[in-house]
Every structure is written in C-alpha cells, then in structure tokens.
C-alpha positions as CSV (number, residue, x, y, z in Angstrom):
1,M,109.2,-192.8,181.3
2,D,109.7,-191.7,184.9
3,Q,107.9,-193.7,187.6
4,L,106.1,-192.3,190.6
5,E,107.0,-193.7,194.0
6,T,104.9,-193.2,197.1
7,V,106.5,-191.7,200.2
8,I,104.7,-191.3,203.5
9,T,104.4,-187.8,204.9
10,P,102.3,-186.4,207.8
11,E,101.5,-183.2,205.9
12,Y,98.0,-184.0,204.8
13,S,95.4,-185.3,207.3
14,E,92.4,-187.3,206.2
15,S,89.9,-184.5,207.0
16,K,92.0,-181.8,205.2
17,T,92.3,-183.9,202.1
18,R,88.6,-184.7,202.0
19,A,87.7,-181.1,202.5
20,L,90.0,-179.9,199.7
21,F,88.6,-182.5,197.3
22,L,84.9,-181.7,198.1
23,A,85.5,-177.9,198.0
24,D,87.3,-178.1,194.6
25,Y,84.4,-180.0,193.1
26,G,81.8,-177.8,194.6
27,L,80.4,-180.5,196.9
28,D,79.2,-179.6,200.4
29,P,80.2,-182.1,203.1
30,S,77.2,-181.1,205.2
31,I,74.8,-182.6,202.7
32,D,76.4,-186.0,202.4
33,K,73.6,-187.7,204.2
34,V,70.8,-185.8,202.5
35,R,69.2,-187.6,199.6
36,K,69.9,-185.8,196.4
37,K,67.7,-185.3,193.4
38,P,68.6,-187.2,190.2
39,E,69.3,-183.9,188.4
40,D,71.7,-182.8,191.2
41,I,73.6,-186.1,190.9
42,S,73.8,-185.8,187.1
43,S,75.1,-182.2,187.3
44,S,77.7,-183.2,189.9
45,S,78.9,-186.1,187.8
46,Q,79.3,-183.9,184.7
47,L,81.2,-181.4,186.8
48,I,83.6,-184.1,188.0
49,L,84.1,-185.4,184.5
50,K,85.0,-181.9,183.2
51,K,87.5,-181.5,186.0
52,Q,89.1,-184.8,185.1
53,E,89.3,-184.0,181.4
54,S,91.1,-180.7,181.9
55,S,94.7,-181.7,181.8
56,N,96.1,-178.2,181.9
57,S,94.8,-177.3,185.4
58,D,97.3,-175.5,187.6
59,K,95.8,-176.9,190.8
60,F,97.5,-179.6,192.7
61,Y,95.3,-182.3,194.1
62,P,96.7,-183.9,197.2
63,P,97.4,-187.7,197.2
64,P,95.6,-190.1,199.5
65,P,95.8,-189.3,203.2
66,G,99.3,-189.3,204.7
67,Q,101.1,-189.9,201.4
68,Q,102.9,-187.8,198.8
69,L,104.0,-188.6,195.2
70,V,107.6,-188.0,194.3
71,R,109.4,-188.6,191.0
72,K,111.6,-191.7,190.9
73,Q,114.9,-191.7,189.0
74,N,115.3,-194.3,186.3
75,Y,118.2,-196.8,186.6
76,E,121.0,-196.1,184.2
77,P,123.7,-198.8,184.0
78,T,127.3,-197.7,184.4
79,R,129.4,-198.3,181.3
80,P,132.5,-200.3,182.4
81,E,136.0,-199.1,181.8
82,W,138.2,-201.0,179.4
83,H,140.9,-203.2,181.0
84,P,143.5,-205.3,179.3
85,P,143.2,-209.1,179.6
86,W,145.4,-211.0,182.0
87,K,147.7,-213.9,181.0
88,L,149.7,-216.5,182.8
89,I,153.4,-215.8,183.0
90,K,154.8,-218.2,185.6
91,V,154.0,-221.5,187.4
92,L,155.8,-222.2,190.7
93,S,156.0,-225.7,192.2
94,G,157.3,-226.9,195.5
95,H,154.4,-227.5,197.8
96,M,153.2,-231.1,198.4
97,G,149.6,-230.1,199.1
98,W,146.9,-227.5,198.3
99,V,148.1,-223.9,198.6
100,R,145.6,-222.3,200.9
101,S,147.1,-218.9,201.7
102,L,149.3,-216.2,200.2
103,A,150.8,-212.9,201.5
104,I,152.8,-210.3,199.8
105,E,155.7,-208.4,201.4
106,P,155.1,-204.6,201.7
107,N,158.3,-203.8,199.7
108,N,157.1,-206.0,196.9
109,K,160.3,-208.2,196.8
110,W,159.0,-211.5,198.0
111,F,155.8,-213.3,199.0
112,A,154.8,-216.2,201.3
113,S,152.6,-219.2,200.7
114,G,151.0,-221.6,203.2
115,S,149.9,-225.1,202.3
116,V,148.1,-228.2,203.5
117,D,151.5,-229.8,203.6
118,R,152.0,-227.8,206.9
119,T,154.8,-225.6,205.5
120,I,155.3,-221.9,204.7
121,K,157.5,-221.1,201.8
122,I,159.1,-217.7,200.9
123,W,159.5,-217.0,197.2
124,D,161.3,-214.3,195.3
125,L,158.7,-212.3,193.4
126,A,160.8,-211.3,190.5
127,S,162.5,-214.6,189.7
128,G,160.0,-217.0,191.3
129,T,162.8,-218.9,193.1
130,L,162.3,-220.5,196.5
131,K,164.2,-218.7,199.3
132,V,163.3,-220.5,202.5
133,T,160.8,-223.1,203.9
134,L,159.5,-222.6,207.4
135,T,158.2,-225.5,209.4
136,G,156.4,-225.6,212.7
137,H,152.7,-226.0,212.1
138,I,151.3,-229.5,212.6
139,S,148.2,-229.0,210.5
140,P,147.3,-227.1,207.3
141,V,148.3,-223.5,207.2
142,R,145.2,-221.4,206.5
143,G,146.2,-217.8,206.9
144,L,149.3,-215.6,206.3
145,E,150.1,-211.9,206.6
146,V,153.3,-209.9,206.5
147,S,153.6,-206.9,208.8
148,S,154.4,-203.5,207.2
149,R,155.6,-202.1,210.6
150,S,158.1,-204.8,211.6
151,P,160.0,-207.8,210.1
152,Y,157.3,-210.2,211.2
153,L,155.3,-212.9,209.4
154,F,152.1,-214.1,211.1
155,S,150.5,-217.5,210.3
156,C,147.6,-219.5,211.6
157,G,146.4,-223.0,210.9
158,E,144.0,-225.8,211.7
159,D,146.2,-226.8,214.6
160,K,144.6,-223.9,216.7
161,M,148.0,-222.1,216.6
162,V,148.8,-218.5,215.7
163,K,152.5,-217.9,215.2
164,C,154.7,-214.8,214.9
165,W,157.8,-215.5,212.8
166,D,161.0,-213.3,213.0
167,L,162.1,-213.2,209.4
168,E,165.6,-212.1,210.3
169,Q,166.1,-215.3,212.2
170,N,163.5,-217.5,210.5
171,K,162.1,-218.7,213.7
172,V,158.9,-218.4,215.8
173,I,159.2,-215.7,218.6
174,R,155.5,-215.6,219.8
175,H,152.4,-217.8,220.1
176,Y,148.9,-216.5,220.6
177,H,146.7,-219.0,222.5
178,G,142.9,-218.9,222.9
179,H,141.1,-220.4,220.0
180,L,139.2,-223.6,220.7
181,S,139.3,-225.0,217.1
182,G,141.1,-224.5,213.8
183,I,141.9,-221.0,212.8
184,Y,140.9,-220.2,209.2
185,A,141.9,-216.5,208.7
186,L,143.9,-213.6,210.2
187,S,144.4,-210.0,209.5
188,L,146.8,-207.3,210.8
189,H,145.5,-203.8,211.6
190,P,147.2,-201.3,209.3
191,V,147.7,-198.7,212.0
192,L,147.6,-200.3,215.4
193,D,149.7,-203.1,216.8
194,L,146.7,-205.5,216.7
195,L,146.1,-208.9,215.1
196,V,142.7,-210.3,214.4
197,T,142.2,-214.1,214.0
198,A,139.0,-216.1,213.3
199,G,138.1,-219.7,212.8
200,R,135.9,-222.7,213.4
201,D,134.8,-221.7,216.9
202,A,132.7,-218.8,215.4
203,T,134.7,-216.1,217.2
204,A,137.1,-213.5,216.1
205,R,139.9,-212.7,218.6
206,V,141.8,-209.4,218.7
207,W,145.3,-209.6,220.1
208,D,147.9,-207.1,221.2
209,I,150.9,-208.2,219.0
210,R,153.6,-207.3,221.5
211,T,152.1,-208.4,224.8
212,K,150.1,-211.4,223.3
213,N,147.1,-210.3,225.4
214,A,143.5,-210.8,224.1
215,V,142.0,-207.3,223.6
216,H,138.5,-208.5,222.5
217,V,136.6,-211.7,221.7
218,L,134.1,-210.8,219.0
219,T,131.1,-213.1,219.3
220,G,127.8,-213.2,217.3
221,H,128.4,-215.5,214.4
222,K,126.6,-218.8,214.6
223,S,129.1,-220.8,212.5
224,T,132.7,-220.9,211.3
225,I,134.3,-217.5,210.4
226,A,136.0,-218.2,207.1
227,T,137.5,-214.7,206.4
228,V,138.5,-211.6,208.3
229,K,139.8,-208.2,207.2
230,C,141.0,-205.0,209.0
231,Q,141.1,-201.4,208.0
232,G,142.1,-198.2,209.7
233,V,138.7,-196.5,210.0
234,D,135.3,-197.7,211.2
235,P,134.2,-200.4,210.8
236,Q,137.7,-201.6,211.5
237,V,137.0,-205.3,211.4
238,I,134.9,-207.2,208.7
239,T,134.2,-210.9,209.0
240,G,132.5,-213.4,206.7
241,S,131.0,-216.5,208.0
242,M,129.5,-219.9,207.0
243,D,126.3,-218.8,208.7
244,S,125.8,-216.8,205.4
245,T,126.3,-213.3,207.1
246,V,128.9,-210.6,207.0
247,R,129.5,-208.5,210.1
248,L,131.0,-205.1,210.6
249,W,132.6,-204.6,214.0
250,D,133.3,-201.6,216.2
251,L,136.9,-202.4,217.3
252,A,136.9,-199.9,220.2
253,A,133.7,-201.4,221.8
254,G,134.1,-204.9,220.5
255,K,130.5,-205.0,219.3
256,T,128.7,-205.5,216.0
257,M,128.0,-202.3,214.0
258,A,126.0,-204.0,211.3
259,T,125.0,-207.5,210.1
260,L,124.6,-208.1,206.4
261,T,122.2,-210.9,205.7
262,H,121.9,-210.7,201.9
263,H,123.9,-213.8,201.1
264,K,122.0,-217.1,201.2
265,K,125.0,-219.4,201.6
266,S,128.4,-219.5,203.3
267,V,130.6,-216.4,202.9
268,R,134.1,-217.6,202.3
269,A,135.8,-214.5,200.9
270,V,136.0,-210.8,201.6
271,S,138.2,-208.2,199.9
272,L,138.6,-204.5,200.6
273,H,139.2,-202.0,197.8
274,P,142.6,-200.3,198.3
275,T,141.4,-196.8,197.6
276,E,137.6,-196.8,197.4
277,F,135.6,-197.0,200.7
278,G,134.0,-200.3,199.9
279,F,134.4,-204.1,199.7
280,L,133.3,-207.3,198.1
281,S,132.0,-210.5,199.7
282,G,131.8,-213.8,198.0
283,S,129.5,-216.8,198.5
284,T,128.3,-219.7,196.4
285,D,127.3,-218.3,192.9
286,S,127.2,-214.8,194.3
287,I,129.5,-211.8,194.7
288,K,128.1,-208.6,196.3
289,Q,129.6,-205.1,196.5
290,W,129.1,-203.0,199.6
291,R,129.8,-199.4,200.7
292,F,131.2,-198.5,204.0
293,P,130.7,-197.4,206.8
294,K,127.2,-198.9,207.2
295,G,127.4,-201.7,204.7
296,D,125.0,-200.4,202.1
297,F,124.4,-202.8,199.3
298,V,125.6,-201.5,195.9
299,Q,125.3,-204.3,193.3
300,N,125.7,-208.0,192.4
301,F,128.5,-209.5,190.4
302,S,126.9,-212.5,188.7
303,G,128.3,-215.4,186.7
304,H,130.0,-217.9,189.0
305,N,128.5,-221.4,189.3
306,S,130.6,-222.7,192.1
307,I,131.9,-221.9,195.6
308,I,133.9,-218.7,195.6
309,N,137.0,-219.1,197.7
310,T,139.0,-216.0,197.1
311,L,138.6,-212.3,196.1
312,S,141.2,-209.7,195.4
313,I,141.0,-206.0,194.2
314,N,143.8,-203.7,192.9
315,S,143.9,-199.9,192.7
316,D,143.0,-200.0,188.9
317,D,139.5,-201.1,189.8
318,V,140.1,-204.7,188.7
319,A,138.6,-207.4,190.9
320,V,139.4,-211.1,190.5
321,S,137.5,-214.0,191.9
322,G,138.6,-217.7,192.1
323,A,136.2,-220.6,192.6
324,D,136.2,-224.3,193.6
325,D,135.8,-225.4,190.0
326,G,138.9,-223.7,188.8
327,S,137.2,-220.8,187.2
328,M,138.6,-217.3,187.4
329,K,136.7,-214.1,186.6
330,F,138.0,-210.5,186.2
331,W,135.6,-207.7,187.0
332,D,135.3,-204.0,186.6
333,W,134.8,-202.7,190.1
334,K,132.5,-199.8,189.2
335,S,130.1,-201.5,186.8
336,G,130.3,-205.1,188.0
337,H,131.0,-206.2,184.4
338,C,133.0,-209.4,183.9
339,F,135.5,-208.5,181.2
340,Q,137.5,-211.8,181.2
341,E,137.0,-215.4,182.4
342,F,138.8,-218.7,182.0
343,N,139.4,-221.9,183.8
344,T,142.9,-222.5,185.3
345,T,145.1,-225.2,183.7
346,V,146.3,-227.8,186.1
347,V,150.0,-228.7,186.0
348,P,151.0,-231.9,184.3
349,G,150.5,-235.0,186.5
350,S,147.5,-233.5,188.4
351,L,143.9,-234.6,188.1
352,D,141.4,-232.4,186.4
353,S,139.5,-232.3,189.6
354,E,142.5,-230.6,191.2
355,A,141.5,-227.3,189.5
356,G,140.3,-225.3,192.5
357,I,141.6,-221.8,193.4
358,F,142.0,-221.3,197.1
359,A,143.9,-218.0,197.5
360,S,144.8,-214.9,195.5
361,T,146.6,-211.6,196.0
362,F,147.8,-208.7,193.9
363,D,151.3,-207.4,194.5
364,V,151.8,-203.9,195.9
365,T,151.7,-202.3,192.4
366,G,148.6,-204.2,191.4
367,L,150.3,-205.3,188.1
368,R,150.8,-209.0,189.1
369,L,148.3,-211.5,190.4
370,I,149.4,-214.5,192.4
371,T,147.1,-217.5,193.0
372,G,147.3,-220.6,195.1
373,E,145.6,-223.7,193.7
374,A,144.5,-227.2,194.4
375,D,147.1,-228.7,192.0
376,K,149.8,-227.7,194.6
377,S,151.1,-224.9,192.3
378,I,151.4,-221.1,192.6
379,K,150.6,-219.2,189.4
380,I,151.5,-215.6,188.6
381,Y,149.5,-213.5,186.1
382,K,150.1,-210.1,184.6
383,E,148.3,-207.8,182.1
384,D,148.8,-208.3,178.4
385,E,150.8,-205.2,177.5
386,N,150.1,-205.7,173.7
387,A,146.3,-205.7,174.1
388,T,144.3,-202.8,172.8
389,P,140.6,-201.9,172.8
390,E,140.5,-203.1,169.2
391,S,142.2,-206.4,169.7
392,F,140.3,-207.1,173.0
393,P,137.0,-205.2,172.6
394,L,134.7,-204.5,175.5
395,N,131.9,-207.1,175.2
396,W,129.2,-205.2,177.2
397,K,125.5,-205.0,176.9
398,P,123.6,-202.9,179.4
399,S,121.1,-204.7,181.6
400,L,117.5,-203.5,181.9
401,G,117.5,-203.6,185.7
402,R,119.5,-203.9,188.8
403,N,119.0,-206.3,191.7
404,R,118.7,-204.3,194.9
405,Y,119.4,-207.2,197.3
C-alpha cells in the first residue's frame, strides 16, 4: 500500500485552513466564544460525523497549516544481473613481503607490483613471468600507477618519496618532495599532466608532473588519507581517510566540494566505475555506493566482517572487494547483490594468518582480476567460461527495505 509523506509548503496559512474547515462544516467562527445550547452542539456533532462517513466526497480538505500530503513511492529492489563465477588461474611468487600495490599498463601487456620488501616488480600479464625488478625505495611501496600519456611509472612509499620511473631506461628521472610523513596512495589525472599523492600527514598534494611544482595542497582531513582517485570531470579528486570521511574536491579551486560522513570507521578503499558516473568506498564491515557529482548515497553492500583494504570495478558491472581476513566478495554493481564469495588460499609455507588481501585491479578488458596478498603472492583470476545460469544459479532474495544512510 502506498504511504503518505508530509512535505512543507507555504500555500495554506493557518487562518485560511481554519476558515475552510469551519465553513465546510457550517460553523461560524464569530460564535466560537458564545455558549451554545446542547441541541446545537448535538446537531453540529451529527453533521461532522456525517461528513466523515461520506467517503465519496469530491472535496479536498487541506492538511494541517503549512503542510501538504503527497504520495510516496514504494521501494522496489533491483533484480541483479547474472554474472559467471570467478576462478583462480595463476599464482605468481617473487616478492619477499606483503604485496601492497598493483598497477596495470594501459596496453594490457604487463603490470607492476609494489611490496613491503621495498621493490617494484614488472610482470608479463599473459605468461606471468617476471620481467624486471626496480629498486630505490627504502621503505614499503604503497602506491603505483602507470601513465597512459607517457612511458612513466609513478610510485610512492612510506619513505616519504614519490618517484617517476622512465620505463625505457628503468631508472628514476624525477622526485616530488613535500610530504611530511609516509605516502599511502597516488593517482594520475586522466587528462591533465597532474599527479595527486596522499598519506599520513592528512593532506593530498597535487603536482605538475613535468615541472615537479606543487599545484595545490588539499587540506581538511583530520587523519591519514588512505586512498585517492582522479577523474576527468568534477569532482576531479576523491579521497578516503582514516577519519571515516570521504571528500570530493574541486581541483581548480583546491577546495572541498562535499564531505561524506556516512562511514563510521576508517575508509581505506575507493574505486571509480569505469563507465557509470559513480564510485564505491570501503570501510570496516561496510561498502557504500555513491553517485557523482554531489556524492549522493545510493545503497549499501553488506556482508564483510573485516577491514576492507581494496575495491575494484570493471565495465561489466562487477565489483570485487578484498578484506584483511582474506575474504573476497564479488558484487553486482546495480543491485548490490553479492553473487560469489570465498576466502583466498595461502601459498604453501605461509601461515593461515597471512591471508589478507591488500590490493586488486582488473586488467584493461575487465576479464582478468589481479590481487596482491599478505602471503607475498600475486594471484590472477578470470571468469569461468563454462558456467551457465543453470550450473551457477542466481541465489537472490529481495530485501524488504533499503538503508538510506
């Protein structure tokens, strides 16, 4: 049954509403203070009762002063699309520490991984063979990104360093100095020659890639910024922080456009949809979907019981989340339905406690998923080509309501 929701409107004043009500029931406002006879009161009461009993009246009785009743739409859950399940196809070993960052090359031929062992390794995507190891950081490598406009790889780490690597010579050609503490994330602007870095000093810094000059220092967060993303339209910078907020930034002005305070704990992961104008943010036990440009809340993805370290989305509306306890969940973007979940399997010789997932990325086609994990391995997944809706049915039950926060 449809519900009625109250909306404030200045159309009806108190005096007008009272006059309409009294006139409709044949009551004169001028005799309110005159003492009525019992028979007058009885006849007036009978008249009011008759008015209330007549359900087929064409007259509209205005609501209380300053308010209007409107019809509220019922919530209808979106039926999720069917997606084939994902399966592990390859495990790559070589790092001597946790794998904290991943980056795919725009031509989809190789990818880079950064580790707590302070090295960056370049892997062939098709064969999984190690091509080269880059050394130079003196602390764990926390962020990587490959430029689509030049043969450069950018890296950042807990040593407060931001490095630009020339991949044709495999050496560092630029440093960007300014952060006061460890740097946890970086992102390249897709259109402009700008680099955004963020970290433990609670600031995000915008750099001109070629001149190494600082364009903006984005301040406002009260704690470590754990993740940062860039896009070509406003808001051009999105940051997630351990102060439990997500901020959308105006890159031209260097100011906050919106602050999203829905999360209750640290926000460690943010991922943008490659085609839809929206994004996901991940916190402990909670994933939330938002809509640009204002950061309107859409829905919750519920199910995790641990800290969410990484989120990735492909163009087929498949979102994946990885958590500290080694759990991975695959979601339908539009409905928020979890269609597959499992715990990662640690490589032989590792402890069961080394089952955390720290980084993830889809390749350019969205058909392969790469994860960096606490057991020092890199795992590659792909969709099961033999799966059908009959062999892997959609286990979905519509919920009765939707959280609006």
